[in-house]
N, C-alpha and C positions, 0 to 999 in steps of 0.2 A: 808777645814779648813784653809789651808795656804792662799788661795785667800781671804777669809773673813778677816783674820788678816791683810793682806796687804791693802785691801780696807778700813778697819777700820782705820788703821794708816793714809792713804791718806785723809780720811774724817776728821779726827782730825786735820791734818795739814791745810787743807783748812778752817776748822772752825776757827782755831786760827789766820789764815791770815785775814779772814773776821773780826774777833773780833778786831784785831789790827787796821784795817782800821776804824772800827766803833769808837773805843776809840780815835783814832787820830782826827777824825772829831768832836766828841762830847766833848772831854776833852780840846781840843786846847792847849795841852802841859802842863796842870796844874797838872796832876797826872802821875804816872809811869805805868799805866795799859797797855799802848801801848807797852812799852818796855817789860813788863812781858809777854804779849801775843806773841810777836814776838820771845822772848827767848824760850818760850815753843815750838813754831813752829820749831825753829832751833834744839832744843833738840829732838823733835819727828822725824825730818828728819834724823838726825844722827843716832838715834836708829833704824829707818827703814832700813837705808843703812847697818848698822852693822848686823841686823837680816837677811837681804837678803844674805849678804856675808857669814855669819855663816851657813845659810841654804844651800847655795851652797857648802861650805866647808864640811859640814857634810853629804851631799848627800840627804838632804830632798827636795831640789829644783834642778831641772835639767835645766840648761840654754840651750837655743837653738839659733842657728844662724838665722839671718834674710836672707831669700832667695829672691833675686831680679831677676825677670823675667826669 
């Protein structure tokens, strides 16, 4: 369930990034849809970081170190 939540957030972040690119190309700066889309992406990224930090703090997520060779 935790993994699905994180992957869902990542999918929404990528979706909003793509929407921002699409609106930037299509609207050519005449509307604020690009800014709104990228603002949503930033908000989702911050929310995801806070959720991961809270999950680690509450013990729901156990971080592991990266083992090299």
